[in-house]
C-alpha positions in Angstrom: 26.1 4.1 4.6 25.3 7.6 3.3 21.6 7.9 2.5 20.2 10.2 -0.1 17.0 11.5 1.5 15.3 12.1 -1.8 16.4 9.0 -3.7 13.7 6.5 -4.6 14.4 3.1 -6.1 11.5 1.4 -7.9 11.8 -2.3 -8.6 9.3 -3.3 -11.3 8.7 -1.5 -14.6 5.1 -2.7 -15.1 2.0 -0.6 -15.1 1.9 -0.1 -11.3 5.6 0.9 -11.1 5.4 3.3 -14.0 2.1 4.8 -12.9 3.7 5.5 -9.5 6.7 7.1 -11.1 4.6 9.2 -13.4 2.6 10.5 -10.4 5.8 10.9 -8.2 7.5 13.0 -10.9 4.9 15.7 -11.0 5.0 16.7 -7.3 8.8 17.4 -7.1 9.0 15.1 -4.1 11.9 13.0 -5.2 15.3 14.3 -6.3 16.3 11.1 -8.1 14.2 8.1 -9.2 15.9 4.9 -10.3 14.0 2.2 -12.1 15.0 -1.5 -12.1 13.5 -4.5 -13.8 14.6 -7.8 -15.3 13.3 -6.5 -18.6 16.1 -4.0 -19.2 14.7 -2.9 -22.6 11.4 -2.1 -21.0 13.2 0.0 -18.3 15.1 2.0 -20.9 12.0 2.7 -22.9 10.0 3.8 -19.8 12.9 6.0 -18.6 13.2 7.6 -22.0 9.4 8.2 -22.3 9.2 9.7 -18.8 12.4 11.8 -19.3 10.9 13.6 -22.3 8.4 15.3 -19.9 11.0 16.6 -17.5 10.9 20.2 -19.0 7.3 20.4 -17.7 7.9 19.4 -14.0 10.1 20.3 -11.0 13.8 19.2 -11.4 14.4 15.5 -10.9 16.7 12.9 -12.2 15.3 9.6 -13.6 17.4 6.8 -14.9 17.8 3.0 -15.2 19.9 1.4 -12.5 20.8 -1.8 -10.7 20.6 -3.1 -7.1 23.7 -1.1 -6.1 21.5 2.0 -6.2 19.6 0.6 -3.2 22.7 1.3 -1.0 22.1 5.0 -0.6 18.4 5.2 -1.3 15.9 6.6 1.2 13.0 4.6 -0.2 12.7 1.3 -2.0 9.4 0.4 -3.6 8.8 -3.1 -5.0 6.1 -3.5 -7.6 7.6 -6.4 -9.5 5.7 -9.7 -9.9 2.9 -11.5 -11.7 -0.3 -9.4 -11.9 -3.7 -10.5 -10.7 -5.7 -12.1 -13.4 -9.5 -11.9 -14.0 -11.3 -13.9 -11.4 -8.1 -14.6 -9.4 -7.9 -13.7 -5.7 -4.9 -11.9 -4.4 -4.0 -15.0 -2.2 -3.9 -17.1 -5.4 -0.9 -15.0 -6.4 1.3 -16.3 -3.6 3.3 -19.0 -5.3 3.8 -16.9 -8.4 5.3 -14.0 -6.5 7.1 -15.5 -3.5 10.1 -16.6 -5.4 10.4 -13.3 -7.3 10.2 -11.3 -4.1 12.7 -13.6 -2.3 15.3 -13.0 -5.0 14.7 -9.2 -4.9 15.1 -9.1 -1.1 18.4 -11.0 -1.2 19.8 -8.5 -3.7 18.6 -5.5 -1.7 20.1 -7.0 1.5 23.5 -7.3 -0.1 23.5 -3.6 -1.0 23.6 -2.7 2.7 20.7 -0.3 2.3 19.2 1.6 5.2 16.1 2.6 3.2 12.5 2.2 4.1 11.2 -0.8 2.1 7.6 -0.7 0.8 6.1 -3.9 -0.7 3.3 -3.4 -3.3 3.3 -6.8 -5.0 0.3 -8.9 -4.2 -0.6 -10.6 -1.9 0.9 -7.7 -0.2 0.5 -8.7 3.4 2.0 -12.1 3.0 4.8 -10.8 0.9 5.5 -8.0 3.4 5.9 -10.7 6.1 8.2 -12.8 4.0 10.3 -9.7 3.0 10.7 -8.9 6.6 12.1 -12.3 7.2 14.4 -12.3 4.2 15.8 -8.8 4.8 16.2 -9.1 8.6 15.7 -5.4 9.0 13.8 -3.7 11.9 10.1 -4.2 11.4 9.6 -0.4 11.2 11.4 -0.2 7.9 9.6 -3.0 6.2 6.0 -2.1 5.3 3.4 -2.9 2.7 1.1 -0.6 0.8 -1.6 -2.5 2.6 -5.1 -0.9 2.6 -4.1 2.7 1.9 -5.8 2.3 -1.5 -8.8 0.4 0.0 -9.2 3.2 2.6 -9.1 5.8 -0.2 -11.9 3.9 -2.0 -13.9 3.8 1.2 -13.6 7.5 1.6 -14.5 8.2 -2.0 -17.6 6.0 -1.9 -18.7 7.6 1.3 -18.1 11.0 -0.1 -20.2 10.2 -3.2 -23.0 8.7 -1.1 -23.1 11.6 1.4 -22.4 14.4 -1.0 -19.3 15.4 1.0 -15.8 16.3 -0.2 -13.7 13.1 0.2 -11.1 15.1 2.1 -13.6 15.7 4.9 -14.2 11.9 5.3 -12.0 10.0 7.7 -12.4 6.2 7.3 -10.2 3.1 7.4 -10.1 -0.3 5.9 -8.2 -2.7 8.2 -6.8 -6.2 7.9 -5.9 -8.0 4.6 -5.7 -6.1 1.4 -8.1 -8.5 -0.1 -11.4 -10.4 0.4 -11.3 -10.5 4.2 -10.6 -6.8 4.7 -12.6 -5.0 7.4 -14.5 -1.7 7.1 -14.0 0.1 10.5 -17.3 1.9 10.7 -16.7 2.5 14.4 -13.7 4.7 13.4 -15.5 6.5 10.5 -16.1 10.3 10.9 -17.4 13.1 8.7 -16.5 16.6 9.9 -15.6 15.1 13.2 -19.0 13.5 13.7 -19.1 9.7 14.0 -20.8 8.2 10.9 -23.8 6.8 12.9 -24.5 10.2 14.3 -24.0 11.9 11.0 -26.4 9.4 9.3 -29.0 10.2 12.0 -28.8 13.9 11.2 -28.9 13.3 7.5 -31.6 10.7 7.5 -31.2 9.9 3.8 -30.5 6.2 4.0 -31.0 2.9 5.8 -27.8 2.8 7.8 -27.2 -0.9 8.1 -28.2 -1.7 4.5 -26.1 1.2 3.1 -23.1 0.2 5.2 -23.1 -3.3 3.8 -23.5 -2.1 0.2 -20.6 0.3 0.5 -18.4 -2.3 2.2 -19.1 -4.8 -0.6 -18.5 -2.2 -3.2 -15.1 -1.3 -1.7 -14.1 -4.9 -1.4 -15.0 -5.7 -5.0 -13.6 -2.6 -6.6 -10.4 -4.2 -7.8 -12.3 -7.1 -9.4 -14.5 -4.8 -11.3 -11.6 -2.7 -12.6 -9.7 -5.9 -13.6 -12.9 -7.1 -15.4 -13.2 -3.8 -17.2 -9.6 -3.0 -18.2 -7.4 -5.9 -17.2 -5.5 -4.3 -14.2 -5.4 -1.5 -11.7 -2.6 1.0 -11.5 -3.7 4.7 -11.3 -5.2 4.4 -7.8 -2.4 2.4 -6.3 0.1 4.7 -8.0 -1.4 7.7 -6.3 -1.6 5.8 -3.0 2.1 5.1 -3.2 2.8 8.8 -3.7 0.9 9.4 -0.5 3.0 6.9 1.4 6.2 8.3 -0.2 5.2 11.8 1.0 4.9 10.6 4.6 8.3 9.0 4.5 10.4 11.5 2.5 8.9 14.5 4.3 8.8 12.8 7.7 5.2 13.8 8.0 4.2 11.4 10.8 1.0 10.8 8.8 -1.7 8.2 9.8 -1.9 5.6 7.1 -3.2 2.0 7.0 0.0 0.4 5.8 0.7 -3.3 6.4 3.0 -3.8 9.3 4.1 -6.6 11.7 1.8 -6.8 14.7 3.2 -7.8 18.1 0.2 -7.9 20.3 -1.7 -4.8 19.0 -5.4 -5.5 18.4 -4.7 -8.9 20.1 -2.7 -10.1 17.1 0.9 -11.2 16.7 3.3 -12.6 14.1 1.3 -11.4 11.1 1.5 -8.4 8.8 -1.7 -6.6 8.0 -3.1 -3.1 7.9 -4.0 -1.0 10.9 -3.6 2.8 11.4 0.1 3.6 11.7 2.1 6.7 12.2 4.4 6.8 9.1 7.5 9.0 8.9 11.1 9.0 7.7 11.9 5.7 9.5 8.8 3.9 8.3 6.3 3.0 11.0 7.1 4.9 14.2 4.1 3.6 16.1 0.8 1.7 15.7 -2.5 3.4 16.7 -4.5 0.9 18.7 -8.2 1.8 18.7 -11.1 0.1 20.4 -13.1 -1.6 17.7 -16.7 -2.6 17.7 -16.8 -6.3 18.8 -17.9 -7.5 15.4 -15.1 -5.5 13.7 -12.6 -7.0 16.2 -13.8 -10.5 15.3 -13.6 -9.8 11.6 -10.1 -8.5 12.0 -9.1 -11.6 13.8 -10.7 -13.7 11.0 -8.7 -11.6 8.4 -5.5 -12.5 10.3 -6.5 -16.2 10.2 -6.9 -16.0 6.4 -3.4 -14.6 6.1 -2.0 -17.2 8.4 -3.5 -19.9 6.2 -1.9 -18.3 3.2 1.5 -18.5 4.9 0.9 -22.1 5.9 0.2 -23.0 2.3 3.8 -22.2 1.5 5.2 -24.8 3.9 
């Protein structure tokens, strides 16, 4: 099947899908963007609204489409599904979204697509695992947005606390995109200096107390945003553009996407987020780092939470 290396199919015309497209349009990354949703009138309206801004951005085609468009796409991004409600955990969304994602995967599979598939719908790790089973594709090509946004939140909050440009902060959130996520402080650096050494030089805070405060703030960010405005979409939209750049430009970037583990970090048969090298074929390899023992235990506990979520479907 011929593959258009700049064609992106977005399934889901809600706030996340359209925020992603809006951000994607402005960078000139995609040559063609196709939007699908069960609500065809919504799709037509969104495409019309976005198209009216085309004179202001690099050339790109944007249109409504159907699942046949997946056949020659380079990237398929799924944002369709019920959104997280106030006070609801991501895992509570499982039953609402499993059936939706299952039907989507069957239609994509019939198209014969050779694209990279990116799951965004929550709970993203469990749905990534189920999509991998439904599609039957190589695991490298089926990934979830994972903790790319959580890691960005982590970097932002560290940058604000330390008074450092966020682009000079290297930090990762691992595990579930949810309440059991793990802040990998042992992998955190500022200007190439491990965070504990940097804190010793700075001397402006109580390390352990501050670490815990920042970890909790990162973990609860989505809940606060949902309480304030009903849903999150700008941050995840920009995160998806970052993932798209890595794939469409074959950047081999290190991103904490959700992927199937097969022994890495001592874990198997579960999708969760760890540092991965991401390029045109999806995940080319997983970076296995030596975590602090407490972080390793927390990552294993996060995997257990996800396994329990999967068991709840049987």
